[in-house]
C-alpha positions in Angstrom: 6.8 5.2 3.2 9.9 6.1 1.3 9.8 9.3 -0.3 9.6 7.7 -3.7 9.6 3.9 -3.6 11.9 1.1 -5.7 12.0 -0.9 -9.7 10.3 -4.1 -19.0 10.6 -7.4 -18.2 11.2 -9.6 -21.5 8.2 -11.5 -21.2 4.6 -10.2 -21.2 2.6 -12.3 -19.0 -1.1 -12.2 -18.4 -3.4 -13.8 -15.3 -5.5 -14.5 -17.1 -9.8 -13.0 -17.5 -11.2 -11.9 -14.6 -13.8 -13.9 -12.7 -16.6 -12.1 -10.7 -15.5 -11.7 -6.6 -17.4 -10.7 -3.8 -15.9 -6.7 -2.6 -13.7 -4.3 -4.4 -12.3 -7.1 -7.4 -13.6 -5.1 -9.8 -15.0 -1.6 -9.0 -16.2 0.6 -12.5 -14.5 3.3 -10.7 -11.5 4.4 -9.1 -12.5 4.5 -5.5 -9.8 6.4 -3.1 -8.5 5.3 0.5 -6.3 5.6 3.1 -3.5 3.7 4.8 -3.5 4.0 9.2 -0.1 4.2 10.1 1.1 5.3 13.4 -0.9 8.2 14.6 -4.4 8.1 13.6 -7.7 8.7 14.6 -6.9 5.8 17.4 -8.9 5.7 20.6 -5.7 6.8 22.6 -5.5 10.2 21.0 -7.3 13.0 22.2 -11.4 12.0 22.4 -12.4 15.3 21.3 -9.9 15.6 18.2 -10.6 11.7 17.5 -13.9 12.2 16.6 -13.4 14.8 14.7 -11.1 13.0 12.5 -13.7 10.1 12.5 -16.0 12.5 11.3 -14.0 13.6 8.6 -13.5 9.6 7.5 -17.1 9.0 7.6 -18.1 11.8 5.1 -14.7 10.7 2.8 -13.7 7.8 2.6 -14.6 3.6 2.7 -11.8 1.9 2.0 -9.1 1.9 5.2 -6.2 -0.5 5.6 -4.0 -1.1 8.3 -0.7 -3.2 8.8 -0.9 -6.3 10.5 2.2 -5.4 12.8 3.7 -1.9 12.3 2.8 1.5 12.4 0.8 1.4 15.7 0.1 -2.4 15.7 1.9 -4.6 18.2 3.4 -7.6 17.7 0.4 -10.2 17.0 2.2 -13.4 17.9 5.2 -12.7 20.0 6.0 -16.2 20.7 4.8 -19.3 18.8 0.9 -19.4 19.8 0.6 -16.9 21.5 -1.3 -13.9 20.3 -1.6 -10.4 21.1 -4.7 -8.9 19.5 -5.1 -5.7 21.4 -4.3 -3.0 19.1 -4.9 -4.7 16.2 -9.0 -5.2 17.4 -8.4 -1.8 18.3 -7.6 -0.7 14.6 -10.4 -2.7 13.2 -13.1 -0.7 15.5 -11.9 2.5 14.2 -12.6 1.3 11.1 -16.2 -0.6 11.4 -16.8 2.8 13.5 -16.5 4.9 10.7 -18.1 2.9 8.2 -14.8 1.9 6.4 -14.4 -1.1 4.1 -10.9 -3.3 6.5 -8.0 -4.1 4.2 -5.1 -5.7 6.1 -1.8 -5.3 4.4 0.2 -8.8 5.8 3.2 -7.1 6.9 5.3 -6.8 9.1 6.3 -10.7 10.8 6.9 -11.3 14.5 10.5 -11.5 15.4 11.4 -15.1 15.9 10.2 -15.6 12.3 13.0 -13.8 11.4 16.1 -15.3 13.6 15.4 -13.5 16.7 13.9 -14.6 20.0 10.8 -15.9 20.9 9.1 -13.2 23.6 11.0 -10.1 22.2 9.9 -7.9 19.4 13.1 -5.6 18.1 10.9 -2.8 16.3 14.4 -1.4 14.4 14.4 -5.2 12.5 10.1 -4.7 11.4 11.1 -4.5 8.0 13.5 -7.8 8.0 11.2 -10.7 6.2 10.6 -13.7 7.6 13.3 -16.8 7.2 11.8 -19.0 4.6 11.6 -21.8 6.9 8.9 -19.8 8.4 6.8 -18.8 5.3 4.3 -21.5 6.6 3.7 -19.8 9.9 3.4 -16.3 8.7 0.7 -17.9 6.7 -0.7 -19.6 9.7 -0.7 -16.1 11.4 -2.5 -14.6 8.3 -5.0 -17.1 8.6 -5.5 -16.7 12.6 -6.3 -13.1 11.4 -8.6 -13.6 9.2 -10.3 -16.4 11.5 -10.6 -13.5 14.2 -12.0 -10.8 12.0 -14.1 -12.7 9.4 -15.5 -9.1 8.2 -12.3 -8.7 7.0 -12.5 -9.9 3.3 -9.2 -8.0 1.4 -5.6 -8.9 2.1 -2.7 -7.1 1.1 0.6 -9.9 0.8 3.6 -7.8 2.5 4.8 -4.3 2.0 7.3 -2.9 -0.5 9.3 -6.0 -0.8 10.8 -5.1 2.6 13.3 -7.5 3.5 13.9 -9.2 -0.1 16.4 -6.9 -1.4 19.4 -8.9 -2.2 22.6 -6.8 -2.1 25.1 -9.7 -3.6 22.6 -9.3 -6.7 21.6 -5.5 -6.5 17.8 -6.9 -7.2 14.9 -7.6 -5.2 14.5 -11.5 -4.6 11.1 -12.0 -6.4 11.2 -15.2 -6.1 11.4 -15.8 -2.4 8.8 -13.2 -2.1 6.7 -14.9 -4.8 7.1 -18.0 -2.2 5.8 -15.9 0.7 3.0 -15.3 -1.8 2.0 -18.2 -2.8 2.4 -19.5 0.9 -0.1 -17.0 2.4 -2.6 -17.0 -0.7 -3.3 -20.8 -0.4 -3.6 -20.3 3.4 -5.7 -17.7 2.6 -7.6 -19.3 0.3 -8.1 -22.7 2.0 -9.4 -21.2 4.9 -12.2 -19.3 2.8 -12.2 -19.1 -1.3 -13.7 -15.7 -0.9 -10.9 -13.6 0.3 -10.2 -11.2 -1.7 -6.2 -11.5 -1.7 -3.3 -9.6 -4.2 0.0 -8.3 -4.2 3.3 -8.2 -5.1 3.0 -4.7 -3.7 6.0 -3.7 -5.9 7.5 -0.3 -5.1 7.6 1.1 -9.2 10.9 3.6 -9.0 12.0 6.4 -10.9 15.2 8.4 -11.7 15.6 11.2 -13.7 18.3 9.8 -16.7 18.6 6.0 -18.3 22.3 6.9 -18.2 23.2 7.0 -14.7 20.5 4.1 -13.7 21.8 0.5 -13.1 18.6 -1.1 -14.3 16.8 1.6 -17.1 13.3 0.3 -18.4 12.1 1.5 -21.8 9.1 2.7 -19.8 9.7 6.6 -19.2 8.7 9.8 -19.9 9.3 13.7 -19.1 8.8 12.5 -15.6 11.3 10.3 -15.5 13.1 6.5 -15.9 11.3 3.3 -14.3 13.7 1.2 -12.7 13.7 -2.2 -14.7 14.4 -4.1 -12.2 10.5 -3.4 -10.4 9.0 -4.4 -13.5 10.8 -7.4 -13.9 10.1 -8.2 -10.4 6.3 -7.6 -11.3 6.5 -10.2 -14.3 8.4 -12.9 -12.4 5.2 -12.7 -9.6 2.2 -12.3 -12.2 3.9 -15.5 -13.9 4.4 -17.4 -10.6 2.0 -16.4 -8.4 -0.7 -19.4 -7.1 -3.3 -16.6 -8.0 -4.5 -13.1 -7.5 -7.4 -11.1 -7.3 -5.8 -7.9 -7.6 -2.2 -6.7 -8.9 -0.8 -4.0 -6.3 2.3 -1.4 -6.6 3.6 1.9 -5.2 5.0 4.7 -6.6 5.0 8.3 -7.4 6.4 11.4 -9.4 9.3 11.8 -7.0 12.6 10.6 -9.1 15.0 8.9 -6.4 18.4 11.6 -7.3 16.7 15.1 -8.5 13.1 15.1 -7.1 10.2 15.8 -9.5 11.1 16.5 -12.9 9.6 20.1 -14.6 6.1 20.8 -14.5 4.6 18.8 -11.1 1.0 18.6 -12.8 2.6 16.8 -15.9 4.9 14.5 -14.0 1.5 12.8 -12.9 1.5 11.4 -16.4 4.0 8.6 -14.5 0.6 6.8 -12.9 -0.9 7.0 -16.9 2.4 5.0 -18.0 2.4 2.6 -15.3 -1.2 1.9 -15.1 -1.2 1.2 -18.7 2.2 -0.8 -18.8 0.5 -3.0 -15.6 -3.0 -3.4 -17.9 -1.1 -4.6 -20.9 0.2 -7.8 -19.0 -3.3 -8.6 -16.5 -6.9 -8.2 -16.8 -6.6 -8.3 -13.0 -7.4 -4.8 -11.1 -4.7 -2.9 -10.6 -4.7 -1.2 -7.1 -2.1 2.0 -5.9 -1.5 0.6 -2.4 0.4 4.2 -1.8 1.0 6.9 -4.0 3.0 10.1 -4.2 2.2 13.1 -6.4 4.7 15.4 -5.3 4.8 19.3 -5.2 7.9 21.1 -6.1 9.2 23.2 -4.0 8.3 26.7 -3.6 4.5 26.4 -4.4 1.5 26.6 -2.1 -0.4 23.9 -0.2 -3.4 24.9 -2.6 -1.0 23.6 -5.7 0.0 21.0 -3.9 -3.8 19.4 -3.4 -3.7 20.1 -7.4 -1.1 17.8 -8.1 -2.6 15.2 -5.9 -5.9 15.6 -7.7 -4.3 15.6 -11.0 -2.6 12.2 -9.9 -5.7 10.8 -9.1 -7.2 11.6 -12.6 -4.5 10.2 -14.2 -5.1 6.9 -12.6 -8.7 7.0 -13.0 -8.2 7.8 -16.5 -6.1 4.6 -17.0 -8.3 2.5 -15.3 -6.8 1.8 -12.2 -9.4 0.6 -9.7 -8.2 1.7 -6.0 -5.7 4.3 -4.4 -4.7 4.2 -1.3 -3.5 7.3 0.7 -1.0 6.7 3.3 -1.3 8.4 6.6 -4.4 10.6 6.7 -3.4 11.9 10.0 -0.6 15.6 9.5 0.8 17.9 11.6 -1.5 20.9 10.3 -3.6 21.9 7.8 -0.7 22.7 5.6 -0.4 18.8 5.0 -1.1 18.7 1.4 -1.6 14.7 1.5 -3.5 14.3 4.9 -7.6 14.2 5.6 -7.2 15.8 8.7 -4.8 17.2 11.8 -2.9 16.2 14.9 -5.4 14.3 17.0 -2.6 14.7 20.0 -4.7 17.8 21.2 -8.2 18.9 21.4 -7.8 21.1 18.8 -6.7 18.6 16.0 -8.9 16.4 13.8 -9.3 19.3 11.8 -10.7 18.7 7.7 -7.7 19.6 5.3 -8.8 20.2 1.9 -7.7 17.0 0.4 -10.3 15.5 2.4 -12.8 17.0 -0.2 -10.8 15.6 -3.3 -10.9 12.4 -2.1 -14.9 12.7 -0.9 -15.5 13.8 -4.7 -14.1 10.5 -6.3 -15.5 8.3 -3.7 -19.3 10.2 -4.5 -20.1 10.7 -0.5 
């Protein structure tokens, strides 16, 4: 996750009335989950700390996301038709073993889909997008993943528009992303129409002043000004996606140029404003796939937890369905947004105060 994430459209677009969908399609209240990344309560970490961390998961969280490739997951198809599901299976065992509901973020793609050589994985190019002539191959890989683990019902297509920024236009190539999304959506729904699929996972960045921005929007407040490129991308996707079971975004209160503006608790009104903007344009559930609610420098970890709690309250009041906390493992108990401490040693896996906040929202 970037320190703070990227981006009204002239046209307001509605995806249409939501129909009943199994799983999480229309929960009555905000549910808070986590996204596992490189270091988490995986089997290969210290067993004492891992079990302690897993007990935190069992007691606090149900929704647990993991990427298809990267952030702890190996290349699932290093060469066409050659699969390596070892780490993918391992991560899903972690989620199942802690009573979690699995969510797969369909990012990122094998190297041969983005111009690399079959059998070679260059992790420095993890965030490159697949070439358009391989969109169908990526969609087929998504179906293979769904076929291997039919218990997974929820899929987020791609992550933060990685690889879809066009420097020539200084804008997102949202049309290309939407073509990738539609290929994946169509393939997954053809495989199993009851799967729950959404996007576009756009980073909704903010800056401190419209005067210094290349693409300021009219969506703004004391917390900053939203980058219009993000709003335009969302609107394009709403108008051109073949379908969706939820609308997925990420973002936070940290402006790209000046950090948090003013009072850090008051700045969490950003989540109210963006959620309201989305709900004015779609009836689909709103998912915050990642979120940052930053505390101003010098404040205590306890205050940082209060800021995060304020952000969740704002999402809940605005009608968001899901909020996913990126990276639940931290170095120590001073990690404001973590649920447990470093599991590399036997002393780790200790519950943090934020785990209690999440547990309260999830009513566990």
